[in-house]
N, C-alpha and C positions, 0 to 999 in steps of 0.2 A: 660445424654447427656449435653454437654456444651451449654451455652446460645449463640444464634446467635448474632454477633455484626458486624455492617457494617456502617461506617460513615466517612465522611471527617474530618480531624483534624481541630480544631479551629484556630491553629496558621498557618502561611504561610508555604506552602510546598516548600522547597528549594532543589536544585539539589543534594547537598551533602547527603540528606536523602533518595535518591532513591536507590533501590526499597523500597517503604514504605508500610508496611502492614497496611491496614485499616479495615480488616474484618477477622473473623474466623468462621468456621463452617457454611458457607454460601451456601445455595442451589442455583441451577441454576435459579430457578424461582425468588428468592430474588435478585440475581445478575442482572438478566435481567431488573427487575423493577428499580433497582438502576441506572444502566447505562443509561437507557432511560430518567430517570428524572434528573440525576445529572451529566452527562458527559459534560454539557455546560461549566464548568470552563476550559476545555481544557486539561484534564488529559487522559492518556492512561492507561487502567486498565487490569489486568490479574487475572483470577480465576484459582487457582491450583486445582488439583484433590482432595486434602484434604480439600477443602473449604476455603482456605485462599485467600484473595483478596489483591492485591498490586497495588499501583500506580507505573508504570514502566517508564513513560516518560511524558513530558510536552510540550504543544504547545507554545514554546517560539518563538522568532522572526526567528531564523534560521530554525526551523522546518516548520513554516508557509511559509517562503520564498521558500523552496524547493517544498512544496505542491502546492502553487499557480503557480510556474513555470511549474510544470508537468501538471497541469490542463490546462494551456494556450497552451502548446504544443499539447496535445491531441485534443483540440478544433480546432486547425488549420486545421486538416483533414476534417472538415465540410465545407471547402471552403467558409467561410464567412457567412454561414447560422447561424443566431443567435437564431431564434425562431423555436421551434419544430425541432431541428437538428437531422440528422440520428444517430449521435453518442452523447450519453448523458455522461457528465462528472460530477460525483457527489463527494461531500465531506462528507465522513463518513456515508453513508446509512447503516442501519443495515441489515445483512444477517444471515441466519441460518448457524452456524459454520459447515464447512465440517467435516464429521466423525460422525455426529449425536449427540444426547444428548440434543438438543434444545437450546444450548447456542447462544445468540445473539452476533455477532461480527461485528465491523465496520472497514473496511480498511481506510487508510488515503486518498486514492483516489480510486474511483471505476469508470471504464469505461464500459458502457453498450450500447447495441443497443437500438434505439427507439422502443417502442412497436408497431409502425407502420411497422417496418421492419422485425420483428420476431414474433414467437408465444408468446403470453402472457400465463402465467400459466393457464392450463385448470382447475386445482383444486386450491383452495385457498392456500395461503402461508403455506408451502414452495413449493408447486407444486406437480406433474410435469407439464411442465418443470419447473425447479426451478426458484423462484423469490426472490426478496428481501422482507423485512418485510412489504412493502407497495404494494406488488404484482406486481411490475414492473419486467422486465427481470433481471435475475441474472447477476452480473458483469462478463465480459469476460476477463478483465484485471484489476488487482488490484496493487496498489503501497503501500508499507510500508516504512515509513521514521523513522529512529531511530537516535536520538541525544544522549540521556542519557540512553536509554534502552540498556541492555547488548547485545553484539553480538550474544550470544547463544540464548537468547529469541527472538531477531529480526529474526534470521535465522529460528527458529522453527515456528514462526508465518507465515513467508513467505511460508515455505514448507507445512504447514498445509492446505493452500488454495488449493493446487494441488490435494487434495482428492476429490474435486468437479470437474468433467470433463468439466463442462461449463466454468471453469476458464482456459483460454488458455495461458495466460502469467502472471507471477508475477514479478514485478520490485521492488527490494529492494534497498534502499539507506541507508547506515550506515555512519554517520559522527562521526569521532573519536575525542578525546580530543584535545584541542589546544596545540600546541608545545610552548616551552619557547622562541623559536627564531622567528624573524620576517622577512618578505620579504622586498624588497626595498620600497614598498608602506607603510610600517609600520604596516602591518597586520600580525597577528600570523599565522605561517605555520600550515597546518592542513592536516591530512590524511583522505581520504574518499574512501569508497568502494561501488561499484554498482554491483548487481547481477541480471541477467535476467533469471528466470526459464521459461521453455517452457513445456507445457503439453505433456507428452509422450516422451520427449527427452531422449536419452541414458545417462547413468551415466557420470558425476555427475549431469546432468540434468539442468545445468545452464552455462551461460557465465559470466565471472567476469572482472571488470575493477578496477584498483587502480588509481583513478583520482584526488586525492588531489594534493596539491603543493609538498608534499614529500611522498614517498612511505611508506606504513605502516611498522613499525619496522625498519626504516632506515632514513638517512638524504639525500637520493638520490632523485633528482627531478623525477617526473613521466613522464614528456613529455607532460602532458596535460596543454599546455601553450598558446593555441590560439584557436580561433574559427575554426572549420572545420578540425581538425586533424583526419584523417581516423580511427586511432586506438581508438578514444574516441567518436565514434558515435554509438548510439544504434538505430537499425532499427527494427521496428515491423510492420508486414503486417496488414493492416487494415481489410482485409477480415475475420480475426479471431475474430474481434469484433462482426461479424454477424454470428458466428457459431451457427447453428440452425437446427440440423438434425431431420428427421422425428421421431416422438415418437410412438413406437410400444409396447403396453402393459406396458406403463409407462417407457420404456427404450429407450434411443437414438439408432436409427438404423444407423450405420456408414457405411454400405456397399455402396461403390461408392459415398459417400457424399463428396462434396467439398464446403466450404463456399464461398459465392460470395459477393463482395463489391458493394453497390449501385453506379450508374454511377457518381454521383456528388462528391463522396468521394475520397480523395487522396489515392493512393494505398499503400503508406508507411508513417509511422510516424517516424520521425527522432528526437532523443533527443541528443543534443550536451552537453556532460558532462562538457566541459569547462564552458559553460554558467551556469550550476548548481553549479559548483565550485565557480564561481565568485559571484553568488547570496549569497552563504554561507559566503564567505570572506567579502563581503561588508555589510552583516547584522550582523555578529558576533561583540561582544564587543572587541575592541582592546585597551581599556584603562588599 
């Protein structure tokens, strides 16, 4: 058997080296220990089925600008409640990866109900009902933001969350490479893709927006050029954040169940993709 190896490189990790393999023959247990202790530098890791571990993305300024913007929008639905709000918006809390196997995985943004509003796990992590690694309610909405991560890996990561029925929506944002041409403001044009997957939606299971300054694989403007353009508004009903069906023999009983939003919470969360686009353009390096 090959010797297990898993360590961050001594030299700086640069974008041109991604995906960068940093481990071989790594067990799930070893990987979980590593990410909990070492993910602070801001890398996004991936463990393959063969035990190889890769750095697939980095928390650079553009990545963090999108994440902080999404967190702010989800918090708006709390109606100004800052302490002990009904909707909890987390940055990278660890969850049991859907599909089993015991792997720890952390979304870029996790939106969960307060444990005052829903059942907390009856049994210790991972439940049921499922909870995150600290035994708080499992996320109902997750967001995955990819800058340098490949489109294929990003899409697979988003889809994998839907194996957990408590995940009601998955919002994925993929920011593609800067173009060589600039807009009148001197910023590099950029293509950007958003997908919103909904639990149980018919094929293909998602709605997609091409919301960059130029459409992907073309030089045609997307039309996402102002605040409030109807075709570039993502709307998510907040009642799904409080999805909490009765548990019967460890299984959610969905018969006749409809999730209910607490009175103080806004009924709809609206994400304006033009604002996300502008956050990326004003954060990216245009030198």
